[in-house]
NUROMI-435589 format. One record per residue (C-alpha): x, y, z; residue in one letter. Coordinates in steps of 0.1 Angstrom, whole numbers, padded with zeros to 4 digits, always signed. Layout:
<recs>
XYZA;...
</recs>
This chain:
<recs>
+0338-0095-0194M;+0322-0098-0158N;+0309-0070-0135S;+0338-0071-0117A;+0356-0060-0148T;+0335-0040-0158D;+0333-0018-0123S;+0375-0015-0128K;+0372-0007-0166E;+0347+0022-0155L;+0371+0039-0124C;+0402+0035-0149R;+0383+0054-0174T;+0368+0077-0153E;+0402+0085-0136A;+0413+0101-0167K;+0384+0123-0167V;+0387+0133-0129Y;+0419+0152-0124A;+0414+0151-0090G;+0391+0138-0061F;+0378+0156-0027V;+0357+0146+0002G;+0338+0172+0025I;+0325+0169+0057D;+0299+0191+0060W;+0301+0217+0092G;+0277+0245+0100D;+0307+0272+0099E;+0336+0251+0085K;+0341+0220+0065H;+0365+0194+0067A;+0381+0187+0031V;+0404+0159+0020S;+0419+0162-0015L;+0440+0141-0036S;+0451+0143-0070M;+0445+0114-0096A;+0464+0087-0098G;+0484+0101-0065S;+0481+0083-0024H;+0490+0114-0006P;+0459+0131+0009I;+0457+0171+0015E;+0435+0180+0042R;+0424+0216+0050S;+0391+0232+0061T;+0367+0253+0043L;+0346+0283+0056E;+0307+0281+0045Q;+0307+0318+0026T;+0301+0324-0009P;+0333+0343-0010E;+0355+0311+0008A;+0335+0287-0018L;+0346+0309-0048L;+0379+0316-0036E;+0379+0274-0034W;+0366+0267-0067A;+0387+0290-0084N;+0416+0278-0070A;+0411+0243-0080L;+0404+0256-0115R;+0440+0272-0117A;+0453+0238-0103R;+0437+0215-0123F;+0431+0236-0156G;+0404+0218-0178S;+0406+0186-0155G;+0373+0181-0137R;+0374+0171-0097V;+0348+0147-0087A;+0336+0158-0048I;+0320+0133-0026C;+0296+0149+0003L;+0273+0140+0028E;+0240+0156+0016Q;+0216+0160-0013A;+0203+0193-0003R;+0217+0221+0018G;+0239+0254+0013A;+0271+0236+0007L;+0259+0219-0024L;+0239+0250-0033T;+0272+0271-0031G;+0294+0244-0050L;+0269+0234-0079M;+0272+0267-0098Q;+0310+0256-0109Y;+0310+0232-0139E;+0341+0220-0133H;+0330+0206-0101L;+0313+0174-0104V;+0292+0166-0073L;+0286+0128-0058Y;+0262+0134-0029P;+0257+0103-0005V;+0232+0093+0021N;+0247+0103+0059P;+0236+0064+0064K;+0259+0053+0038T;+0290+0074+0053L;+0278+0061+0091A;+0280+0023+0080R;+0312+0032+0060F;+0332+0043+0091R;+0315+0017+0111E;+0330-0008+0087A;+0360+0006+0096L;+0363+0019+0128Y;+0340-0004+0151P;+0346+0023+0179S;+0318+0043+0160R;+0340+0074+0170A;+0332+0102+0150K;+0359+0127+0136D;+0355+0154+0106D;+0386+0150+0093P;+0383+0110+0090V;+0348+0116+0076D;+0363+0137+0050A;+0392+0110+0044D;+0361+0081+0041L;+0340+0104+0016L;+0373+0107-0003L;+0378+0069-0003D;+0344+0065-0014L;+0342+0089-0047V;+0382+0078-0057A;+0372+0039-0051K;+0337+0033-0050H;+0320+0061-0073R;+0309+0036-0099D;+0284+0031-0069R;+0276+0065-0063L;+0253+0087-0089R;+0269+0122-0098A;+0245+0150-0088W;+0224+0163-0123E;+0202+0190-0113P;+0168+0189-0126D;+0153+0222-0148T;+0149+0251-0128V;+0108+0245-0131E;+0112+0207-0117T;+0134+0220-0087R;+0114+0248-0079E;+0081+0227-0078L;+0098+0198-0057A;+0108+0229-0030L;+0075+0248-0031L;+0058+0215-0024T;+0079+0203+0004E;+0078+0236+0018Q;+0043+0237+0017R;+0034+0205+0030R;+0058+0218+0062G;+0034+0249+0064F;+0003+0229+0064V;+0018+0204+0090D;+0021+0236+0112Q;-0014+0247+0105R;-0025+0217+0115T;-0007+0218+0151A;-0020+0253+0150L;-0055+0241+0149T;-0051+0211+0172N;-0039+0237+0197A;-0069+0260+0195L;-0091+0232+0196L;-0079+0218+0228A;-0080+0260+0245H;-0114+0265+0228L;-0127+0233+0247K;-0112+0241+0279A;-0135+0278+0281I;-0155+0278+0247F;-0167+0247+0233P;-0197+0260+0217Q;-0175+0282+0193A;-0170+0248+0175L;-0208+0251+0163E;-0206+0286+0159L;-0173+0285+0130V;-0173+0250+0123G;-0147+0222+0124R;-0124+0238+0104H;-0107+0258+0125L;-0077+0270+0102G;-0101+0293+0075N;-0110+0328+0076R;-0143+0327+0091L;-0129+0310+0121T;-0100+0333+0127T;-0121+0365+0119D;-0148+0351+0145F;-0120+0344+0174L;-0102+0377+0166K;-0135+0397+0173K;-0153+0370+0204W;-0127+0347+0219P;-0149+0338+0246T;-0187+0329+0251L;-0188+0365+0271E;-0180+0384+0245S;-0201+0371+0215V;-0230+0371+0235Q;-0228+0410+0239K;-0227+0412+0202A;-0262+0416+0184S;-0285+0392+0160A;-0279+0418+0133S;-0239+0421+0137T;-0236+0382+0138L;-0256+0382+0106R;-0235+0407+0090D;-0204+0387+0097F;-0216+0356+0084Y;-0231+0366+0053Y;-0195+0389+0053G;-0181+0353+0053H;-0204+0338+0026N;-0222+0317+0051S;-0260+0322+0044R;-0278+0290+0052A;-0308+0302+0069E;-0315+0269+0086Q;-0275+0268+0102L;-0279+0307+0110M;-0310+0302+0129V;-0295+0276+0147K;-0262+0293+0153R;-0280+0326+0170L;-0302+0305+0189E;-0270+0288+0206L;-0256+0324+0213V;-0283+0336+0230K;-0294+0305+0254T;-0257+0289+0257A;-0244+0286+0291L;-0204+0294+0300P;-0184+0262+0308L;-0167+0281+0335T;-0168+0315+0348R;-0132+0313+0366D;-0113+0344+0355P;-0082+0329+0356A;-0091+0304+0328L;-0109+0326+0306L;-0079+0354+0307S;-0052+0326+0302A;-0069+0306+0275H;-0084+0338+0260G;-0048+0348+0250L;-0040+0316+0241A;-0068+0315+0216I;-0058+0350+0205R;-0021+0343+0199T;-0030+0313+0179L;-0057+0329+0158V;-0032+0357+0153A;-0006+0327+0141Q;-0031+0308+0117L;-0040+0347+0102E;-0002+0352+0093G;-0002+0318+0081L;-0029+0316+0056R;-0015+0339+0030P;+0015+0324+0025F;+0000+0291+0022I;-0025+0305-0005E;+0009+0321-0024E;+0025+0289-0023H;-0007+0271-0037D;-0006+0299-0066E;+0031+0294-0074R;+0031+0256-0076I;-0002+0260-0098A;+0013+0283-0120A;+0044+0263-0122I;+0026+0235-0131L;+0001+0246-0157A;+0033+0258-0178A;+0056+0225-0171H;+0059+0203-0200P;+0051+0173-0178D;+0021+0192-0161G;-0007+0174-0179A;+0008+0140-0178L;+0002+0145-0142F;-0029+0163-0141E;-0042+0133-0160S;-0041+0111-0132L;-0072+0102-0111P;-0073+0119-0082G;-0044+0134-0081A;-0053+0173-0082G;-0036+0204-0075P;-0022+0189-0043A;-0004+0157-0053L;-0002+0163-0093A;+0032+0187-0087P;+0045+0164-0059R;+0045+0133-0083L;+0059+0154-0109L;+0091+0164-0090S;+0093+0128-0076A;+0101+0118-0109L;+0116+0150-0125G;+0121+0153-0164T;+0153+0131-0169D;+0137+0101-0185R;+0174+0083-0175G;+0172+0087-0138R;+0146+0058-0134F;+0154+0034-0162P;+0126+0012-0150S;+0092+0014-0127A;+0111-0010-0101A;+0138+0018-0099S;+0110+0041-0091V;+0095+0019-0064Q;+0130+0015-0047C;+0139+0046-0048H;+0102+0062-0030S;+0103+0033-0005G;+0070+0017-0020I;+0091-0014-0029A;+0096-0035+0004P;+0130-0050+0014V;+0139-0083+0020T;+0164-0096+0041E;+0176-0133+0044K;+0199-0152+0068S;+0209-0189+0067G;+0184-0214+0056K;+0155-0204+0077S;+0150-0168+0084Q;+0131-0146+0058H;+0121-0109+0068W;+0101-0087+0044V;+0097-0052+0061H;+0092-0017+0050L;+0122+0001+0034R;+0135+0025+0059W;+0157+0044+0041S;+0139+0064+0013C;+0131+0103+0007P;+0098+0100+0031K;+0080+0130+0014F;+0083+0112-0019V;+0068+0078-0002R;+0040+0100+0012Q;+0034+0115-0020S;+0026+0080-0034W;+0009+0067-0006H;-0014+0098-0005E;-0020+0092-0041F;-0029+0056-0038A;-0051+0065-0011N;-0073+0093-0028T;-0071+0073-0062S;-0097+0049-0049R;-0125+0077-0051R;-0119+0086-0089F;-0107+0051-0101S;-0130+0022-0104A;-0102-0005-0109W;-0080+0012-0081A;-0112+0009-0059A;-0117-0029-0067A;-0078-0035-0062C;-0078-0018-0027Y;-0113-0038-0014Q;-0094-0072-0027E;-0062-0063-0011L;-0082-0057+0023R;-0096-0091+0024T;-0058-0102+0030R;-0041-0070+0053M;-0045-0040+0067D;-0056-0006+0054H;-0017+0008+0051H;-0006-0023+0034E;-0031-0022+0010A;-0026+0011-0002I;+0012+0005-0003R;+0011-0023-0028K;-0015-0002-0046L;+0010+0023-0050A;+0030+0000-0062Y;+0005-0011-0089K;+0003+0029-0096W;+0041+0033-0101Q;+0042+0011-0128R;+0017+0029-0149I;+0027+0061-0140V;+0064+0052-0149W;+0050+0039-0184R;+0031+0072-0190M;+0061+0092-0180W;+0081+0073-0205Q;+0057+0076-0232T;+0046+0111-0226R;+0011+0098-0227Q;-0019+0111-0204P;-0034+0086-0181Y;-0067+0068-0199D;-0086+0047-0175E;-0104+0033-0202S;-0075+0019-0218R;-0061+0005-0189Y;-0093-0011-0178V;-0091-0026-0214E;-0058-0037-0210S;-0074-0057-0180L;-0099-0074-0194K;-0072-0084-0225K;-0052-0098-0199R;-0079-0119-0181G;-0070-0106-0149L;-0097-0116-0121M;-0101-0076-0110I;-0118-0067-0141Y;-0144-0088-0132S;-0146-0069-0096K;-0150-0036-0112L;-0187-0034-0111N;-0193-0053-0083T;-0169-0033-0060S;-0186-0013-0029P;-0186+0028-0033P;-0160+0042-0007L;
</recs>
């Protein structure tokens, strides 16, 4: 039996399983809904409000109408309030699709690209009723894994906010108080910096403090190196202000205090995220697997774990991980001559970033990864070399994830030796990173 026949047979089999099909075009307050019963063509159109009460009433109405039959629902998002609200009903089977999938399907049928919510709901209905063999039903992972995925992505967002705040703070300090960079160091988001600038946001204010007061401050923040202490105290004593313009001092001083307050308020919540992530990772059945990866550490190990999840059937091969994460490139061919290989654009960007960052970090902890990177750099730029290194790592991680065996550097290096790969001969001659 060929693939086309297999596909048609699958659709006929599922048509008997699903009693109805629904396409929902998401809206902030109301959703456009298109519904059809299995085996019938008329489409029933309606709207659904985004409230828990409305979702409950609608889900119960479907249960009463279709009895024990399940309903397949296609919607345009993989995460959000609508998906969250519907996933609790066991008689609803959700098929989330990438927004680009719907957009391209719409363009194929409506070249004008005119967008209309009821039309999009009809298209989503058409996708789930006729092409669900190409879609994947939503199967939520374990509670711990889903929480870990959300926490790691949220943490990264807050860290990005901290970076933006520290960059803004750096600009204001350079405008009126450049000496602060030597008095507090370059890590402007830490507690020493925020406490220092909260007390002394300008050079004039810190020069009014006594040497003993400054010593007590630094000692209280575990900065006790005597040579650095003397250097800082001497700088406070002899430094000249960059400007005495009261307009600049007042405006930039206020901005410095504002940014310091935001950094100070953000810090405990990033720390709370770190604590919660560490607790979940320690208790997770797959936690030890990803903690064994060289250089993964407390930041990247949970990100890689949540990228793969616990369902071993979700990624049946290493290639499926490489494609899903966007690490594997895309090849486009047109005619006999045009051949274009480029980065995969449609992918979960945070997942791709996680693999990229892990591969980059692994160079400092894995001899073969360092040697592989150095060899790749002779032929390509840094980022392409890191992507190719991540591509290799994904095959290794997928295998250890499938077999539930922690990573063993010596075992992998021995396998390189047995296979007679050239990279093995370079392990001991790779320059330090």
